[in-house]
C-alpha positions in Angstrom: 149.7 91.7 86.1 146.5 90.3 84.6 144.8 87.3 86.2 144.6 84.4 83.7 141.1 82.8 83.8 140.1 79.6 82.0 136.3 79.3 81.3 135.3 75.7 80.7 132.4 75.9 78.4 131.3 78.7 76.0 127.6 77.9 75.8 124.6 80.1 76.7 125.9 80.9 80.2 129.6 80.3 79.8 129.7 82.9 77.0 128.1 85.5 79.3 130.7 84.9 81.9 133.6 84.9 79.5 132.6 88.2 77.9 132.0 89.8 81.3 135.5 88.9 82.3 137.0 89.8 79.0 135.6 93.3 79.3 137.8 93.9 82.4 141.4 94.8 81.8 142.3 92.9 85.0 141.7 89.6 83.4 143.1 87.6 80.5 140.4 85.1 79.4 140.7 81.7 77.7 137.6 79.8 76.7 137.7 76.0 76.2 134.9 74.6 74.1 134.6 71.9 71.5 132.4 74.0 69.1 134.5 76.0 66.7 131.6 78.3 65.8 131.0 79.1 69.4 134.6 80.0 69.9 134.8 82.1 66.8 131.7 84.0 67.9 133.2 84.7 71.3 136.5 85.9 69.9 134.6 88.3 67.6 132.2 89.6 70.2 135.0 90.2 72.6 137.0 92.2 70.0 139.7 89.6 70.1 140.1 89.7 73.9 139.3 86.1 74.3 141.7 83.3 73.6 139.9 80.2 72.1 140.9 76.6 72.9 139.2 73.7 71.1 141.7 71.1 72.3 140.5 70.6 75.8 138.5 67.4 76.2 135.9 67.8 78.9 135.5 64.0 79.2 139.3 63.7 80.0 140.2 64.9 83.5 143.9 64.9 82.4 143.1 67.3 79.6 141.3 69.7 82.0 144.1 69.5 84.6 146.7 70.5 81.9 144.7 73.4 80.7 143.7 74.6 84.3 147.4 74.5 85.4 148.2 77.2 82.7 145.8 79.6 84.3 145.3 81.3 87.7 141.6 80.6 88.1 138.9 78.4 86.6 135.2 79.1 85.9 133.2 76.0 85.3 130.2 75.8 82.9 130.3 72.2 81.6 127.3 69.9 81.5 126.3 68.6 85.0 127.2 65.0 84.0 130.9 66.1 83.6 131.0 68.4 86.6 132.2 66.1 89.3 135.2 64.8 87.4 136.0 68.4 86.3 136.2 69.4 90.0 138.8 66.8 90.7 140.8 67.7 87.6 140.9 71.4 88.6 141.9 70.6 92.2 144.7 68.4 90.9 145.9 71.4 88.9 146.0 73.3 92.2 143.6 76.0 91.0 140.5 77.6 92.6 137.2 77.6 90.8 133.7 79.2 90.7 131.3 76.7 89.1 127.7 76.4 87.8 127.8 72.8 86.8 124.6 71.3 88.3 126.0 67.8 89.0 124.1 64.9 90.6 127.1 63.8 92.8 127.8 65.1 96.2 130.5 67.7 95.4 131.6 68.0 99.0 133.4 64.7 98.5 136.2 66.8 97.0 136.4 68.9 100.2 139.4 67.2 101.7 141.4 67.2 98.5 140.7 70.9 97.9 141.9 71.7 101.5 145.1 69.7 100.9 145.7 71.6 97.7 144.9 74.9 99.4 142.4 75.9 96.8 138.8 77.4 97.1 136.0 75.9 95.0 132.5 77.4 95.2 129.8 75.3 93.6 126.2 75.8 92.4 126.8 79.5 91.9 123.9 80.2 89.6 120.6 82.0 90.3 118.9 79.4 92.5 120.8 77.6 93.7 123.5 80.3 93.8 122.5 83.9 94.3 119.6 82.7 96.4 122.1 80.9 98.7 124.2 84.0 99.2 121.1 86.0 100.2 119.8 83.2 102.5 123.2 82.8 104.1 123.4 86.6 104.8 119.9 86.8 106.2 120.5 83.8 108.5 123.7 85.4 109.7 121.7 88.5 110.8 119.2 86.5 112.8 119.5 85.0 116.3 117.5 82.0 115.1 115.8 81.0 111.9 112.5 79.3 111.5 111.7 79.1 107.8 113.2 79.7 104.3 110.9 79.9 101.3 112.2 80.3 97.7 110.1 81.2 94.7 111.9 81.3 91.3 111.1 81.3 87.6 112.2 82.2 84.1 109.3 82.7 81.7 108.4 84.3 78.4 106.7 87.7 78.8 104.1 86.6 76.2 103.1 83.0 76.8 101.7 81.0 73.9 99.5 77.9 74.2 99.7 75.0 74.6 103.1 75.2 76.3 103.0 78.7 77.9 106.8 78.2 78.4 110.1 78.4 76.5 113.3 76.8 77.6 115.7 79.3 79.2 118.2 76.7 80.3 119.0 73.0 79.6 115.8 71.3 78.5 116.8 68.0 80.1 117.6 69.7 83.4 114.3 71.5 83.2 112.3 68.3 82.7 114.2 66.7 85.7 112.6 69.4 87.9 109.2 67.9 87.1 110.3 64.3 87.7 112.9 64.2 90.5 111.5 63.8 94.0 111.6 66.9 96.1 113.7 67.1 99.2 112.6 69.7 101.8 112.5 70.2 105.5 109.3 70.3 107.6 109.3 70.8 111.4 113.0 70.0 111.5 112.7 66.8 109.5 114.1 66.2 106.0 111.5 64.6 103.8 110.6 63.8 100.2 107.5 64.8 98.3 106.6 64.4 94.6 107.7 67.2 92.2 104.8 69.5 91.1 102.9 68.9 94.4 101.5 71.6 96.7 100.6 73.7 93.8 98.8 77.0 94.4 98.4 80.4 92.8 100.5 83.5 93.7 100.7 87.2 93.0 104.0 88.9 93.5 104.7 92.6 93.5 107.7 94.2 91.9 107.6 98.1 91.6 107.3 99.2 88.0 106.6 95.6 86.8 103.2 94.1 86.0 104.0 90.5 87.0 101.4 88.0 85.8 99.5 85.6 88.1 101.6 82.4 88.5 101.3 79.0 90.1 104.0 77.6 92.3 104.8 74.0 92.9 107.5 72.1 94.8 110.8 71.4 93.0 114.1 69.9 94.1 116.4 72.9 94.1 117.5 73.3 97.7 120.7 71.3 97.3 123.1 72.2 100.1 120.7 74.5 101.9 118.8 71.6 103.4 121.7 70.7 105.6 123.7 74.0 105.9 120.9 76.3 107.0 119.6 75.7 110.6 115.9 76.3 109.7 113.0 74.1 110.8 111.3 74.6 107.5 112.9 75.0 104.0 111.3 74.6 100.6 111.6 75.8 97.0 108.8 76.4 94.6 109.1 76.9 90.8 106.7 79.4 89.3 104.9 78.9 86.0 101.8 80.2 84.2 98.6 78.7 85.6 97.7 75.2 84.3 101.3 74.1 83.8 101.6 71.7 86.7 98.4 69.8 85.8 99.7 69.2 82.2 103.1 68.2 83.3 101.8 65.8 85.9 99.7 64.1 83.3 102.7 63.7 80.9 104.8 62.4 83.8 102.2 59.9 84.9 101.7 58.4 81.4 105.5 57.9 81.3 106.5 60.4 78.6 109.4 61.7 80.7 110.8 58.3 81.4 114.3 57.5 80.3 113.7 53.7 80.3 113.3 52.2 76.8 109.9 50.8 75.9 108.9 48.5 73.0 107.0 50.2 70.2 106.1 47.8 67.4 109.4 46.0 67.8 111.5 49.2 68.3 113.2 50.3 71.5 112.1 53.8 72.1 113.1 56.1 75.0 109.9 58.2 75.8 111.9 61.3 76.9 113.9 61.2 73.6 110.6 61.1 71.7 109.2 64.0 73.8 112.5 65.9 73.2 112.3 65.4 69.4 108.7 66.6 69.2 108.6 69.3 71.8 112.0 70.8 72.4 112.2 72.5 68.9 108.8 74.1 69.5 109.7 75.3 73.0 113.0 77.0 72.0 113.2 80.6 73.0 113.4 83.0 70.1 116.5 85.1 69.6 114.6 88.3 70.3 111.8 86.9 72.4 111.3 88.8 75.6 111.5 86.9 78.8 112.0 87.5 82.5 113.6 85.9 85.6 112.1 86.5 89.0 113.3 85.3 92.4 111.7 85.9 95.8 113.3 84.8 99.0 111.7 84.9 102.5 113.6 84.1 105.6 111.7 84.2 108.9 113.4 84.1 112.3 114.0 86.0 115.5 116.3 88.9 116.3 116.5 90.4 119.8 113.4 88.3 120.8 111.4 89.8 117.9 109.9 87.8 115.0 111.5 89.2 111.8 111.0 88.6 108.1 113.8 89.2 105.5 112.3 89.4 102.0 114.5 89.8 98.9 113.3 90.1 95.4 115.3 89.9 92.2 114.0 90.8 88.7 115.6 90.8 85.3 114.7 90.8 81.6 116.5 90.0 78.4 119.2 92.6 77.6 118.2 93.9 74.2 121.7 95.4 73.6 123.7 92.3 74.2 120.9 89.8 73.5 121.6 87.9 76.7 118.6 86.2 78.2 117.7 87.1 81.8 118.3 83.5 82.8 121.8 83.5 81.3 122.5 86.8 83.0 121.2 85.9 86.4 122.9 82.5 86.2 126.2 83.6 84.8 126.7 86.8 86.7 126.7 85.2 90.2 129.3 82.7 89.1 131.6 85.3 87.5 131.2 87.6 90.5 132.2 84.8 92.8 135.2 84.2 90.5 136.3 87.8 90.9 135.9 87.6 94.7 138.1 84.5 94.7 140.7 86.2 92.4 140.8 89.3 94.6 141.3 87.2 97.7 138.0 88.3 99.3 136.8 84.7 99.3 139.8 82.6 100.4 138.5 79.5 102.0 140.4 76.4 101.1 138.0 73.5 100.5 134.7 73.0 98.7 131.8 75.3 99.5 128.2 76.2 98.6 127.5 79.9 98.0 125.8 80.4 101.4 129.3 80.0 103.0 130.0 83.7 102.3 126.8 84.7 104.2 128.8 85.5 107.3 130.9 88.0 105.4 128.7 91.1 105.3 131.1 93.2 103.2 131.5 90.5 100.7 127.8 90.0 100.4 127.3 93.7 100.0 129.9 93.7 97.2 128.2 90.7 95.6 124.8 92.4 95.5 126.4 95.7 94.2 128.1 93.8 91.3 124.7 92.2 90.4 123.0 95.6 90.4 125.9 97.2 88.4 125.0 94.7 85.7 121.4 95.9 85.6 119.8 93.2 87.7 117.1 94.7 90.0 117.3 93.6 93.6 115.2 94.8 96.6 115.3 94.0 100.3 113.0 94.6 103.1 113.2 93.6 106.8 110.0 93.8 108.8 108.7 92.6 112.2 106.0 90.0 111.8 
């Protein structure tokens, strides 16, 4: 019998996940979204294999609970501001979930309720956080002790255009938050905060068969759960951009253009970020056929059998010209939908709320996870060396 899956949100990433599931005869897929055009497009692209629902109100936990209860499993792709309440609604329905909603609240606050309901919820299952967490959890599980974890991640146009040298490949507002929100990291065993965009330096990365450009990397606040779940003395994440980006962004931030507090402009209350969005976002939208890439490098250093060891993973992907999916939508959506399959198949059965690194101590599950990513055309490499 087919597993009934409810996908909450049919946007850029939700659509990738819904269509991926709908292509598998083992699943019956329903997508809830308020946009009729979005739903019509999904039904058409799936050859009628997706059931649309426009009546689910994401702002109403009761509406989500009712819809979730009619299905076996839920995949979450709602805006981060709605994610926390959505979790509670899904738990109330007694359903498990894989979710990419990047919420500001501490989602572990739902852990006790999820355990009582006997359901498994895995959160932040995107690219980073998400796939990166799975890899880090696996590497840490193979080491006797872990010293440091370094994450480098980006999604960029292959042909940058001045003055932005960037196109939005995920939520513009979430992207801007990366440049504003203070960065949590761990240094010498101590959790600390530094300004976003700091510790900027130039990097060259090597991916066989790919001519990666020179990029700069600066601190961003993407560690989430890793800062407390991974027993490393040093953990940090750097976002990669084309050189010169950090300096420009820091200037805009310091003059207040990213502020969400209204200011008086000739008697009018104006929110600076709203003005920036109106002026810049349309010019920074990724073209429908514009080529872009996503790159992730993870380095985990530690000891094994009294030897110093480095685990280095690399992931690379480009827009799929056949489907039109951007690499960022692919590498964000695929981890979430793969985790959903693992939950549906009973391979991830851990009542409670978890971050993706929680499956790192399950080698066969991690192996399957990576294989599923590669099956979808995402390039992944791994090397383990003594250092």
